[in-house]
Backbone as CSV, one residue per row, in Angstrom:
resi,resn,N_x,N_y,N_z,CA_x,CA_y,CA_z,C_x,C_y,C_z
1,UNK,0.847,-1.191,0.000,0.000,0.000,0.000,0.884,1.243,0.000
2,UNK,0.362,2.332,-0.518,1.112,3.590,-0.545,0.890,4.333,0.779
3,UNK,1.995,4.701,1.413,1.920,5.421,2.678,2.807,6.654,2.611
4,UNK,2.399,7.680,3.314,3.227,8.877,3.417,4.466,8.560,4.252
5,UNK,5.607,9.221,4.000,6.805,8.989,4.831,6.496,9.243,6.296
6,UNK,7.123,8.436,7.152,6.924,8.589,8.591,7.135,7.287,9.324
7,UNK,6.772,7.262,10.593,6.895,6.055,11.415,5.525,5.399,11.561
8,UNK,5.521,4.063,11.465,4.275,3.305,11.537,4.417,2.170,12.545
9,UNK,3.392,2.012,13.319,3.349,0.897,14.274,2.859,-0.345,13.536
10,UNK,3.600,-1.453,13.655,3.293,-2.679,12.923,2.994,-3.795,13.913
11,UNK,1.928,-4.556,13.629,1.579,-5.714,14.445,1.401,-6.900,13.506
12,UNK,2.167,-7.977,13.750,2.130,-9.158,12.888,1.749,-10.362,13.743
13,UNK,0.746,-11.122,13.290,0.328,-12.302,14.035,0.083,-13.449,13.081
14,UNK,0.286,-14.652,13.576,-0.003,-15.872,12.819,-0.306,-16.973,13.808
15,UNK,-1.209,-17.883,13.425,-1.614,-18.963,14.308,-0.402,-19.779,14.754
16,UNK,-0.247,-19.940,16.079,0.834,-20.749,16.620,2.109,-19.985,16.899
17,UNK,2.092,-18.656,16.695,3.304,-17.866,16.886,3.037,-16.701,17.826
18,UNK,4.101,-16.257,18.510,3.991,-15.077,19.347,3.746,-13.853,18.473
19,UNK,2.964,-12.920,18.973,2.646,-11.695,18.231,3.853,-10.753,18.246
20,UNK,4.158,-10.198,17.095,5.230,-9.195,16.999,4.620,-7.809,16.886
21,UNK,5.146,-6.865,17.664,4.749,-5.463,17.554,6.015,-4.618,17.509
22,UNK,6.091,-3.685,16.567,7.272,-2.840,16.438,6.972,-1.609,15.611
23,UNK,7.982,-0.758,15.466,7.856,0.486,14.713,8.700,0.402,13.448
24,UNK,8.121,0.796,12.337,8.806,0.792,11.043,8.912,2.232,10.545
25,UNK,10.120,2.619,10.164,10.320,3.951,9.594,10.251,3.842,8.072
26,UNK,9.378,4.624,7.463,9.128,4.552,6.029,9.497,5.878,5.372
27,UNK,10.279,5.789,4.275,10.664,6.985,3.527,9.879,7.109,2.237
28,UNK,10.502,7.737,1.252,9.808,7.950,-0.020,9.896,6.742,-0.933
29,UNK,10.862,5.832,-0.663,11.008,4.627,-1.453,10.251,3.468,-0.794
30,UNK,9.908,2.440,-1.570,9.238,1.266,-0.969,10.051,0.685,0.189
31,UNK,9.372,0.346,1.252,10.023,-0.173,2.456,9.787,-1.673,2.569
32,UNK,10.867,-2.398,2.782,10.771,-3.838,3.019,11.277,-4.111,4.441
33,UNK,10.471,-4.794,5.222,10.817,-5.034,6.636,10.604,-6.515,6.940
34,UNK,11.645,-7.183,7.413,11.574,-8.619,7.682,11.226,-8.871,9.148
35,UNK,10.243,-9.713,9.359,9.819,-10.078,10.714,9.930,-11.590,10.870
36,UNK,10.591,-12.036,11.906,10.673,-13.464,12.216,9.832,-13.733,13.464
37,UNK,8.765,-14.480,13.282,7.888,-14.800,14.400,8.417,-16.031,15.135
38,UNK,8.229,-16.040,16.448,8.701,-17.129,17.295,7.527,-18.040,17.639
39,UNK,7.661,-19.304,17.327,6.591,-20.259,17.625,6.516,-20.514,19.124
40,UNK,5.281,-20.521,19.656,5.137,-20.885,21.061,4.682,-22.334,21.228
41,UNK,4.546,-23.047,20.102,4.088,-24.427,20.166,5.235,-25.352,20.560
42,UNK,5.002,-26.155,21.578,5.964,-27.149,22.009,5.266,-28.506,22.069
43,UNK,5.952,-29.521,21.588,5.382,-30.858,21.644,6.423,-31.839,22.171
44,UNK,5.958,-32.992,22.646,6.861,-34.028,23.137,6.130,-35.359,23.127
45,UNK,6.890,-36.417,23.242,6.323,-37.747,23.469,7.071,-38.390,24.620
46,UNK,6.386,-39.216,25.389,7.014,-39.964,26.470,7.266,-41.397,26.017
47,UNK,8.386,-41.934,26.456,8.767,-43.293,26.100,7.922,-44.302,26.868
48,UNK,7.401,-45.303,26.153,6.647,-46.371,26.800,7.602,-47.401,27.396
49,UNK,7.210,-47.980,28.503,8.042,-48.994,29.133,8.260,-50.206,28.246
50,UNK,7.305,-50.504,27.367,7.394,-51.659,26.485,8.108,-51.339,25.179
51,UNK,8.556,-50.092,25.021,9.195,-49.657,23.793,8.287,-48.779,22.967
52,UNK,8.860,-47.913,22.153,8.056,-46.982,21.372,7.653,-45.778,22.210
53,UNK,6.842,-44.939,21.623,6.436,-43.698,22.272,4.934,-43.634,22.485
54,UNK,4.551,-42.878,23.481,3.153,-42.617,23.735,2.616,-41.559,22.778
55,UNK,1.404,-41.071,23.004,0.810,-40.055,22.131,1.657,-38.783,22.077
56,UNK,1.660,-38.124,20.925,2.329,-36.831,20.826,1.507,-35.805,21.600
57,UNK,2.186,-35.063,22.467,1.528,-34.134,23.364,1.917,-32.698,23.029
58,UNK,0.927,-31.796,23.068,1.169,-30.374,22.892,1.118,-29.681,24.246
59,UNK,2.068,-28.801,24.501,2.068,-28.029,25.741,1.085,-26.866,25.590
60,UNK,0.114,-26.810,26.476,-0.909,-25.760,26.447,-0.538,-24.710,27.491
61,UNK,-0.337,-23.460,27.079,0.119,-22.445,28.027,-0.977,-22.021,28.989
62,UNK,-0.603,-21.467,30.130,-1.618,-20.957,31.059,-2.316,-19.733,30.478
63,UNK,-3.456,-19.411,31.042,-4.200,-18.240,30.583,-5.584,-18.201,31.202
64,UNK,-6.355,-17.199,30.841,-7.726,-17.040,31.320,-8.665,-17.004,30.124
65,UNK,-9.877,-17.480,30.323,-10.862,-17.416,29.250,-12.262,-17.429,29.835
66,UNK,-13.221,-17.014,29.021,-14.626,-17.088,29.400,-15.183,-18.407,28.896
67,UNK,-15.733,-19.198,29.797,-16.241,-20.533,29.472,-17.758,-20.485,29.333
68,UNK,-18.253,-21.145,28.319,-19.692,-21.185,28.088,-20.026,-20.622,26.715
69,UNK,-21.279,-20.311,26.503,-21.739,-19.871,25.183,-21.458,-18.386,24.987
70,UNK,-20.172,-18.050,24.830,-19.773,-16.646,24.697,-20.096,-16.088,23.317
71,UNK,-20.321,-16.937,22.327,-20.652,-16.449,20.989,-22.068,-15.901,20.921
72,UNK,-22.929,-16.317,21.854,-24.325,-15.901,21.828,-25.144,-16.584,20.755
73,UNK,-24.599,-17.639,20.144,-25.275,-18.321,19.042,-25.556,-19.771,19.406
74,UNK,-26.797,-20.208,19.188,-27.197,-21.600,19.456,-26.973,-22.006,20.909
75,UNK,-27.102,-21.056,21.827,-26.818,-21.330,23.240,-27.841,-22.272,23.853
76,UNK,-27.386,-23.074,24.810,-28.235,-23.965,25.584,-28.075,-23.623,27.054
77,UNK,-29.071,-24.009,27.838,-29.068,-23.632,29.256,-27.890,-24.225,30.011
78,UNK,-27.425,-25.415,29.589,-26.322,-26.026,30.328,-24.975,-25.409,29.980
79,UNK,-24.958,-24.442,29.039,-23.733,-23.730,28.689,-23.637,-22.385,29.411
80,UNK,-24.499,-22.214,30.416,-24.544,-20.980,31.201,-24.547,-21.329,32.689
81,UNK,-24.212,-20.375,33.564,-23.763,-19.020,33.249,-22.335,-18.994,32.712
82,UNK,-22.067,-18.036,31.825,-20.706,-17.808,31.351,-19.857,-17.386,32.543
83,UNK,-18.673,-17.932,32.664,-17.829,-17.640,33.823,-16.368,-17.667,33.414
84,UNK,-15.557,-16.890,34.114,-14.134,-16.838,33.803,-13.404,-17.984,34.496
85,UNK,-12.525,-18.625,33.752,-11.697,-19.711,34.282,-10.232,-19.324,34.107
86,UNK,-9.437,-19.546,35.129,-8.005,-19.277,35.073,-7.244,-20.605,35.032
87,UNK,-6.518,-20.824,33.953,-5.624,-21.975,33.837,-4.257,-21.481,34.293
88,UNK,-3.890,-21.781,35.528,-2.707,-21.160,36.119,-1.426,-21.924,35.824
89,UNK,-1.544,-23.155,35.371,-0.378,-23.987,35.141,-0.458,-24.616,33.752
90,UNK,0.649,-24.597,33.032,0.684,-25.288,31.743,0.343,-26.760,31.931
91,UNK,-0.299,-27.339,30.946,-0.561,-28.776,30.936,-0.362,-29.263,29.515
92,UNK,-0.360,-30.546,29.309,-0.187,-31.102,27.969,-1.458,-31.820,27.556
93,UNK,-1.784,-31.724,26.279,-2.952,-32.385,25.717,-2.521,-33.066,24.428
94,UNK,-3.036,-34.269,24.195,-2.595,-34.996,23.009,-2.995,-34.251,21.741
95,UNK,-2.067,-34.214,20.809,-2.246,-33.495,19.560,-3.422,-34.042,18.766
96,UNK,-3.635,-35.341,18.897,-4.704,-36.035,18.184,-5.568,-36.812,19.179
97,UNK,-6.733,-37.214,18.740,-7.523,-38.166,19.509,-6.769,-39.495,19.564
98,UNK,-6.940,-40.230,20.655,-6.269,-41.526,20.796,-6.736,-42.443,19.670
99,UNK,-5.792,-43.088,19.015,-6.094,-43.900,17.839,-6.270,-45.377,18.203
100,UNK,-6.801,-46.124,17.248,-6.880,-47.573,17.410,-5.488,-48.167,17.614
101,UNK,-4.488,-47.680,16.869,-3.122,-48.209,17.005,-2.616,-48.023,18.424
102,UNK,-2.874,-46.856,19.015,-2.422,-46.601,20.384,-3.191,-47.457,21.385
103,UNK,-4.488,-47.612,21.154,-5.282,-48.477,22.032,-4.789,-49.921,21.941
104,UNK,-4.533,-50.399,20.738,-4.087,-51.782,20.552,-2.738,-52.027,21.209
105,UNK,-1.865,-51.008,21.240,-0.593,-51.130,21.955,-0.836,-51.381,23.432
106,UNK,-1.813,-50.681,23.990,-2.182,-50.877,25.396,-2.631,-52.317,25.635
107,UNK,-3.469,-52.842,24.750,-3.985,-54.203,24.902,-2.845,-55.221,24.813
108,UNK,-1.955,-55.062,23.831,-0.830,-55.990,23.641,0.074,-55.995,24.876
109,UNK,0.184,-54.831,25.533,1.034,-54.720,26.722,0.313,-55.155,27.993
110,UNK,-0.871,-55.716,27.866,-1.593,-56.227,29.024,-2.506,-55.240,29.697
111,UNK,-2.729,-54.072,29.070,-3.597,-53.053,29.662,-4.961,-53.018,29.026
112,UNK,-5.734,-51.984,29.395,-7.052,-51.712,28.815,-8.012,-52.895,28.974
113,UNK,-7.801,-53.704,30.008,-8.659,-54.868,30.304,-8.767,-55.831,29.126
114,UNK,-7.798,-55.763,28.208,-7.816,-56.669,27.066,-8.947,-56.415,26.087
115,UNK,-9.619,-55.274,26.216,-10.788,-54.966,25.382,-10.347,-54.464,24.011
116,UNK,-10.847,-55.081,22.948,-10.550,-54.668,21.576,-11.845,-54.197,20.905
117,UNK,-12.095,-52.890,20.899,-13.335,-52.389,20.303,-13.378,-52.630,18.800
118,UNK,-14.566,-52.833,18.291,-14.791,-53.057,16.862,-14.510,-51.762,16.096
119,UNK,-13.829,-51.870,14.948,-13.563,-50.684,14.138,-14.618,-50.453,13.061
120,UNK,-15.677,-51.264,13.059,-16.801,-51.116,12.133,-16.378,-51.226,10.671
121,UNK,-15.236,-51.852,10.438,-14.761,-52.016,9.081,-14.126,-50.779,8.482
122,UNK,-13.862,-49.754,9.296,-13.261,-48.510,8.810,-11.738,-48.548,8.855
123,UNK,-11.172,-49.640,9.303,-9.734,-49.813,9.523,-9.356,-49.214,10.882
124,UNK,-8.270,-49.722,11.422,-7.829,-49.293,12.743,-6.737,-48.234,12.571
125,UNK,-5.507,-48.565,12.889,-4.399,-47.650,12.609,-4.603,-46.257,13.144
126,UNK,-4.624,-45.272,12.250,-4.673,-43.861,12.644,-6.082,-43.306,12.787
127,UNK,-7.094,-44.172,12.720,-8.448,-43.706,13.020,-8.610,-43.570,14.535
128,UNK,-9.413,-42.604,14.995,-9.639,-42.508,16.443,-10.362,-43.743,16.957
129,UNK,-9.915,-44.245,18.089,-10.588,-45.394,18.675,-12.011,-44.998,19.046
130,UNK,-12.978,-45.872,18.754,-14.390,-45.627,19.062,-14.937,-46.813,19.850
131,UNK,-16.185,-46.678,20.256,-16.838,-47.673,21.109,-16.050,-47.883,22.401
132,UNK,-15.589,-46.759,22.957,-14.936,-46.783,24.267,-15.724,-45.883,25.208
133,UNK,-15.963,-46.361,26.389,-16.688,-45.619,27.412,-15.720,-44.760,28.219
134,UNK,-16.277,-43.943,29.111,-15.446,-43.180,30.053,-14.634,-44.144,30.912
135,UNK,-15.259,-45.228,31.342,-14.548,-46.217,32.146,-13.410,-46.858,31.345
136,UNK,-13.652,-47.140,30.058,-12.593,-47.681,29.206,-11.432,-46.693,29.084
137,UNK,-11.757,-45.416,28.897,-10.717,-44.390,28.777,-9.858,-44.335,30.029
138,UNK,-10.477,-44.583,31.194,-9.707,-44.584,32.437,-8.698,-45.728,32.467
139,UNK,-9.052,-46.858,31.860,-8.086,-47.971,31.832,-6.898,-47.611,30.952
140,UNK,-7.130,-46.837,29.894,-6.023,-46.441,29.018,-5.093,-45.461,29.720
141,UNK,-5.644,-44.425,30.366,-4.766,-43.449,31.017,-4.029,-44.076,32.198
142,UNK,-4.647,-45.040,32.862,-3.952,-45.740,33.952,-2.766,-46.523,33.406
143,UNK,-2.989,-47.249,32.291,-1.890,-47.994,31.673,-0.797,-47.050,31.182
144,UNK,-1.179,-45.944,30.533,-0.207,-45.002,30.000,0.632,-44.388,31.116
145,UNK,0.009,-44.100,32.243,0.744,-43.564,33.390,1.745,-44.583,33.925
146,UNK,1.312,-45.830,34.038,2.227,-46.876,34.518,3.378,-47.086,33.544
147,UNK,3.063,-47.091,32.262,4.068,-47.393,31.254,5.119,-46.298,31.122
148,UNK,4.703,-45.033,31.273,5.634,-43.913,31.095,6.184,-43.373,32.405
149,UNK,5.515,-43.659,33.510,5.923,-43.091,34.790,5.480,-41.645,34.962
150,UNK,4.598,-41.180,34.094,4.100,-39.805,34.163,2.614,-39.801,34.507
151,UNK,2.108,-38.617,34.844,0.723,-38.485,35.307,-0.209,-38.158,34.144
152,UNK,-0.702,-39.201,33.481,-1.684,-39.025,32.413,-3.090,-39.144,32.984
153,UNK,-4.038,-38.497,32.304,-5.423,-38.446,32.771,-6.299,-37.951,31.632
154,UNK,-7.603,-37.919,31.852,-8.484,-37.213,30.946,-8.431,-35.718,31.280
155,UNK,-8.597,-34.855,30.286,-8.627,-33.426,30.602,-9.893,-33.071,31.370
156,UNK,-9.805,-31.989,32.142,-11.033,-31.453,32.727,-11.843,-30.790,31.625
157,UNK,-13.109,-30.562,31.910,-13.976,-29.920,30.917,-13.486,-28.513,30.587
158,UNK,-13.031,-27.778,31.600,-12.555,-26.415,31.333,-11.227,-26.429,30.587
159,UNK,-10.341,-27.367,30.899,-9.105,-27.495,30.113,-9.435,-27.794,28.654
160,UNK,-10.406,-28.681,28.444,-10.780,-29.042,27.076,-11.285,-27.814,26.314
161,UNK,-12.200,-27.052,26.914,-12.761,-25.905,26.209,-11.715,-24.819,25.969
162,UNK,-10.863,-24.594,26.948,-9.763,-23.632,26.792,-8.876,-24.021,25.616
163,UNK,-8.534,-25.309,25.533,-7.678,-25.791,24.454,-8.399,-25.766,23.108
164,UNK,-9.693,-26.092,23.099,-10.466,-26.081,21.852,-10.618,-24.667,21.306
165,UNK,-10.857,-23.716,22.187,-11.026,-22.326,21.749,-9.703,-21.735,21.265
166,UNK,-8.617,-22.049,21.942,-7.285,-21.539,21.561,-7.314,-20.032,21.335
167,UNK,-7.957,-19.324,22.259,-8.018,-17.869,22.193,-9.224,-17.308,21.475
168,UNK,-10.056,-18.142,20.883,-11.218,-17.662,20.125,-12.437,-17.528,21.038
169,UNK,-13.403,-16.733,20.584,-14.675,-16.591,21.314,-15.850,-16.891,20.380
170,UNK,-15.573,-17.507,19.258,-16.586,-17.831,18.260,-17.105,-19.251,18.465
171,UNK,-18.081,-19.665,17.654,-18.647,-21.003,17.802,-17.593,-22.091,17.591
172,UNK,-16.745,-21.882,16.595,-15.659,-22.803,16.280,-14.358,-22.008,16.342
173,UNK,-13.249,-22.664,16.485,-12.024,-21.870,16.677,-11.667,-21.022,15.470
174,UNK,-12.228,-21.333,14.290,-11.934,-20.547,13.087,-13.002,-19.498,12.785
175,UNK,-14.112,-19.463,13.522,-15.156,-18.477,13.263,-16.531,-18.992,13.639
176,UNK,-17.555,-18.272,13.238,-18.927,-18.644,13.585,-19.612,-19.500,12.530
177,UNK,-19.016,-19.609,11.348,-19.573,-20.450,10.296,-18.791,-21.756,10.220
178,UNK,-19.483,-22.854,9.978,-18.817,-24.148,9.942,-17.863,-24.251,8.756
179,UNK,-18.115,-23.466,7.700,-17.283,-23.496,6.491,-17.329,-24.889,5.866
180,UNK,-16.365,-25.206,5.021,-16.297,-26.520,4.379,-14.927,-27.135,4.591
181,UNK,-14.960,-28.422,4.892,-13.740,-29.220,5.032,-12.808,-28.697,6.119
182,UNK,-13.391,-28.148,7.193,-12.605,-27.739,8.353,-12.668,-28.774,9.458
183,UNK,-13.668,-29.661,9.369,-13.871,-30.675,10.405,-14.680,-31.811,9.803
184,UNK,-14.807,-32.902,10.556,-15.555,-34.067,10.087,-16.896,-34.142,10.797
185,UNK,-17.972,-33.851,10.053,-19.322,-33.984,10.583,-20.281,-34.145,9.411
186,UNK,-21.520,-34.403,9.705,-22.554,-34.509,8.678,-22.947,-33.107,8.251
187,UNK,-22.459,-32.683,7.093,-22.714,-31.333,6.628,-21.494,-30.442,6.654
188,UNK,-20.336,-30.986,7.029,-19.104,-30.195,7.098,-18.326,-30.181,5.781
189,UNK,-18.824,-30.887,4.762,-18.124,-30.902,3.484,-16.895,-31.767,3.468
190,UNK,-16.831,-32.746,4.359,-15.676,-33.639,4.441,-15.925,-34.898,3.628
191,UNK,-14.868,-35.494,3.107,-14.999,-36.750,2.377,-15.319,-37.923,3.296
192,UNK,-15.162,-37.717,4.626,-15.391,-38.799,5.589,-16.685,-38.606,6.364
193,UNK,-17.704,-37.981,5.767,-18.885,-37.644,6.562,-19.772,-38.839,6.891
194,UNK,-19.356,-40.051,6.504,-20.103,-41.253,6.896,-19.280,-42.184,7.779
195,UNK,-18.128,-41.692,8.232,-17.277,-42.469,9.130,-16.219,-41.546,9.716
196,UNK,-15.442,-42.067,10.640,-14.374,-41.260,11.212,-13.285,-40.997,10.178
197,UNK,-12.560,-39.919,10.359,-11.426,-39.576,9.507,-10.132,-39.950,10.219
198,UNK,-9.086,-40.296,9.492,-7.779,-40.467,10.136,-7.423,-39.196,10.896
199,UNK,-6.843,-39.333,12.069,-6.523,-38.154,12.876,-5.548,-37.258,12.109
200,UNK,-5.688,-35.949,12.306,-4.804,-35.007,11.625,-5.203,-34.693,10.206
201,UNK,-6.408,-35.058,9.798,-6.849,-34.809,8.420,-7.266,-33.357,8.186
202,UNK,-7.418,-32.582,9.254,-7.859,-31.202,9.133,-6.869,-30.279,9.838
203,UNK,-6.944,-29.010,9.504,-5.999,-28.022,10.033,-6.069,-27.937,11.557
204,UNK,-4.904,-27.837,12.177,-4.824,-27.697,13.636,-5.259,-26.302,14.062
205,UNK,-5.650,-26.168,15.340,-5.971,-24.835,15.863,-4.686,-24.139,16.326
206,UNK,-4.826,-22.975,16.939,-3.658,-22.172,17.317,-2.790,-22.834,18.378
207,UNK,-3.306,-23.829,19.080,-2.510,-24.585,20.053,-1.907,-25.846,19.440
208,UNK,-2.089,-26.034,18.137,-1.514,-27.197,17.474,-2.317,-28.465,17.641
209,UNK,-3.589,-28.351,18.010,-4.448,-29.503,18.272,-5.372,-29.765,17.089
210,UNK,-5.535,-31.029,16.735,-6.394,-31.412,15.623,-7.706,-32.021,16.138
211,UNK,-8.766,-31.818,15.377,-10.057,-32.476,15.613,-10.683,-32.143,16.963
212,UNK,-10.437,-30.934,17.464,-11.174,-30.520,18.656,-12.643,-30.295,18.319
213,UNK,-12.924,-30.068,17.064,-14.302,-29.996,16.570,-14.517,-31.175,15.628
214,UNK,-15.460,-32.046,15.948,-15.819,-33.134,15.047,-14.953,-34.370,15.173
215,UNK,-15.205,-35.311,14.288,-14.589,-36.643,14.227,-15.193,-37.562,15.281
216,UNK,-14.834,-37.418,16.563,-15.527,-38.170,17.608,-15.758,-37.265,18.818
217,UNK,-16.870,-37.489,19.522,-17.053,-36.872,20.830,-15.943,-37.369,21.753
218,UNK,-15.481,-36.500,22.642,-14.366,-36.841,23.524,-14.798,-36.791,24.990
219,UNK,-14.549,-37.890,25.678,-14.813,-37.939,27.116,-13.861,-37.000,27.850
220,UNK,-14.388,-36.305,28.862,-13.559,-35.539,29.787,-13.807,-36.070,31.194
221,UNK,-13.075,-35.549,32.154,-13.090,-36.129,33.491,-14.352,-35.812,34.280
222,UNK,-15.019,-34.710,33.989,-16.023,-34.134,34.866,-17.314,-34.942,35.006
223,UNK,-17.951,-34.775,36.168,-19.273,-35.337,36.433,-20.339,-34.484,35.750
224,UNK,-21.518,-35.057,35.592,-22.613,-34.355,34.935,-23.239,-33.300,35.823
225,UNK,-23.467,-32.109,35.268,-24.185,-31.028,35.931,-25.009,-30.293,34.882
226,UNK,-26.188,-29.817,35.264,-27.126,-29.256,34.302,-26.862,-27.797,33.965
227,UNK,-25.931,-27.157,34.675,-25.529,-25.789,34.355,-24.137,-25.582,34.929
228,UNK,-23.601,-24.390,34.734,-22.285,-24.067,35.283,-22.371,-23.391,36.649
229,UNK,-23.536,-23.346,37.240,-23.664,-22.759,38.571,-22.804,-23.551,39.561
230,UNK,-21.844,-22.904,40.164,-20.957,-23.561,41.121,-19.784,-24.289,40.498
231,UNK,-19.553,-24.124,39.197,-18.459,-24.827,38.525,-17.107,-24.304,38.988
232,UNK,-16.068,-25.140,38.993,-14.716,-24.677,39.343,-14.253,-23.579,38.382
233,UNK,-13.456,-22.676,38.879,-12.927,-21.590,38.044,-11.409,-21.648,37.932
234,UNK,-10.817,-22.762,38.387,-9.350,-22.883,38.383,-8.838,-23.917,37.384
235,UNK,-9.709,-24.393,36.505,-9.286,-25.368,35.509,-9.379,-26.816,35.951
236,UNK,-9.754,-27.044,37.192,-9.840,-28.413,37.694,-11.134,-29.078,37.244
237,UNK,-11.160,-30.408,37.318,-12.363,-31.154,36.955,-13.441,-30.956,38.017
238,UNK,-14.690,-30.942,37.586,-15.837,-30.808,38.486,-16.242,-32.216,38.905
239,UNK,-15.861,-32.593,40.101,-16.079,-33.966,40.568,-17.247,-34.055,41.535
240,UNK,-18.141,-33.065,41.480,-19.384,-33.088,42.246,-20.549,-33.019,41.273
241,UNK,-21.702,-33.496,41.698,-22.870,-33.549,40.834,-23.262,-34.997,40.622
242,UNK,-23.788,-35.311,39.465,-24.169,-36.683,39.152,-22.974,-37.389,38.518
243,UNK,-22.206,-38.086,39.328,-20.969,-38.696,38.833,-21.189,-40.064,38.195
244,UNK,-22.450,-40.523,38.139,-22.763,-41.666,37.278,-22.739,-41.233,35.817
245,UNK,-22.913,-39.912,35.614,-22.876,-39.310,34.286,-21.529,-38.620,34.108
246,UNK,-20.921,-38.785,32.919,-19.676,-38.095,32.605,-19.848,-37.295,31.316
247,UNK,-19.077,-36.231,31.178,-19.289,-35.243,30.122,-18.505,-35.603,28.855
248,UNK,-19.114,-35.284,27.703,-18.475,-35.427,26.397,-18.465,-34.077,25.694
249,UNK,-17.422,-33.846,24.898,-17.272,-32.569,24.206,-16.850,-32.783,22.750
250,UNK,-17.156,-31.812,21.890,-16.517,-31.734,20.590,-17.283,-32.169,19.365
251,UNK,-18.411,-32.863,19.509,-19.150,-33.289,18.323,-18.536,-34.502,17.644
252,UNK,-19.243,-35.038,16.640,-18.775,-36.264,15.997,-19.017,-36.240,14.495
253,UNK,-18.499,-37.267,13.841,-18.612,-37.412,12.388,-20.060,-37.572,11.919
254,UNK,-20.918,-38.157,12.768,-22.268,-38.498,12.308,-23.300,-37.430,12.599
255,UNK,-22.976,-36.459,13.433,-23.945,-35.443,13.815,-23.827,-34.185,12.977
256,UNK,-24.712,-33.242,13.239,-24.697,-31.958,12.544,-23.576,-31.088,13.099
257,UNK,-23.460,-29.882,12.556,-22.388,-28.980,12.985,-22.649,-28.354,14.354
258,UNK,-23.899,-28.322,14.816,-24.197,-27.628,16.073,-23.460,-28.227,17.275
259,UNK,-23.398,-29.552,17.430,-22.646,-30.095,18.575,-21.138,-29.905,18.474
260,UNK,-20.634,-29.432,17.320,-19.210,-29.182,17.184,-18.787,-27.882,17.845
261,UNK,-19.748,-27.043,18.248,-19.419,-25.762,18.877,-18.531,-25.974,20.100
262,UNK,-17.610,-25.035,20.325,-16.694,-25.138,21.463,-17.435,-25.185,22.793
263,UNK,-18.629,-24.590,22.851,-19.381,-24.520,24.112,-20.251,-25.746,24.358
264,UNK,-20.489,-26.567,23.350,-21.461,-27.652,23.464,-20.984,-28.728,24.432
265,UNK,-21.915,-29.217,25.237,-21.588,-30.245,26.233,-22.813,-31.120,26.471
266,UNK,-22.574,-32.377,26.761,-23.656,-33.244,27.223,-23.021,-34.419,27.950
267,UNK,-23.859,-35.226,28.614,-23.308,-36.317,29.400,-24.087,-37.599,29.219
268,UNK,-23.413,-38.709,29.473,-24.018,-40.029,29.459,-23.361,-40.869,30.548
269,UNK,-23.943,-42.030,30.808,-23.403,-42.887,31.850,-21.970,-43.295,31.514
270,UNK,-21.171,-43.466,32.546,-19.733,-43.696,32.381,-19.406,-44.997,31.670
271,UNK,-20.368,-45.915,31.576,-20.109,-47.194,30.918,-20.636,-47.240,29.484
272,UNK,-21.112,-46.111,28.961,-21.761,-46.080,27.649,-20.718,-46.098,26.532
273,UNK,-20.911,-46.997,25.573,-20.028,-47.092,24.407,-20.801,-46.734,23.145
274,UNK,-20.162,-46.012,22.244,-20.804,-45.603,20.994,-19.758,-45.479,19.901
275,UNK,-20.181,-45.673,18.650,-19.293,-45.480,17.507,-18.990,-44.001,17.267
276,UNK,-19.611,-43.112,18.068,-19.326,-41.675,17.999,-18.344,-41.217,19.072
277,UNK,-18.022,-42.070,20.034,-17.291,-41.634,21.224,-15.851,-42.120,21.222
278,UNK,-14.939,-41.209,21.542,-13.536,-41.513,21.741,-12.997,-40.623,22.845
279,UNK,-11.713,-40.288,22.795,-11.135,-39.417,23.820,-9.733,-38.996,23.401
280,UNK,-9.223,-37.993,24.087,-7.802,-37.658,24.007,-7.285,-37.533,25.428
281,UNK,-5.973,-37.566,25.589,-5.411,-37.624,26.935,-4.724,-36.305,27.296
282,UNK,-4.686,-36.021,28.586,-3.957,-34.884,29.134,-2.830,-35.409,30.008
283,UNK,-1.855,-34.560,30.251,-0.768,-34.931,31.158,-0.434,-33.732,32.019
284,UNK,-0.361,-33.956,33.317,0.042,-32.923,34.254,1.524,-32.646,34.079
285,UNK,1.904,-31.374,34.038,3.303,-30.977,33.909,3.806,-30.438,35.239
286,UNK,4.974,-30.828,35.605,5.568,-30.378,36.863,6.109,-28.958,36.677
287,UNK,5.741,-28.018,37.558,6.231,-26.639,37.419,7.751,-26.582,37.418
């Protein structure tokens, strides 16, 4: 663009990078200014006791956010009241939903109660594991903790929403419209709208996480509650309420785009298995 000579304040941002702000001095000739952005994304894997590596984990930085239906669109009563949550400590969340390959490793190593869920003929490998209950997910995180010597768990509901939003306040982390081919759901314009997609098939959010919207509903640690009245504000799991019911987040391949909203939540009994349900894992990080 053509600008008059002088000093200009410049702000450069890109998903996954620290924001740069600086001053550029511009003369009568075209000005070229090079900016190198610093990535804040960090990932790691933990070594399994039986060999190989566990899930790839993304480090999620601390921060504050408004939890609930902050977009004001398609709101439900259980997504209110909107409340501020402070994530005071970094934690790690798996980059992808746990896959059949990772689940099968657990079974081969004597974990996960030897349960081998049906893949419905969609192939195993890099597809997210399905037909796993909240109770099944607990057997996986217990095995993963034993195998690596680290503290793996399911994320809390507030950790999940904080990570899914990745700084956004819209229905989806990319905006208020579902768009096309941004996620896997019925009506999302994906080639996999009649089955799960291999993990990582869609663009990651600003925290480097894939499939936080769509593909499979993800179990979180929290007990069922009909609203956010009295919910924790420190990022911890809500372990009071109806704990026979556990919460799921994120929407699935077979449903419409509405359950894919970052604010959407619902619960089912902890032993319920479905071809729509999977999970991802969190890991506590030592300060």
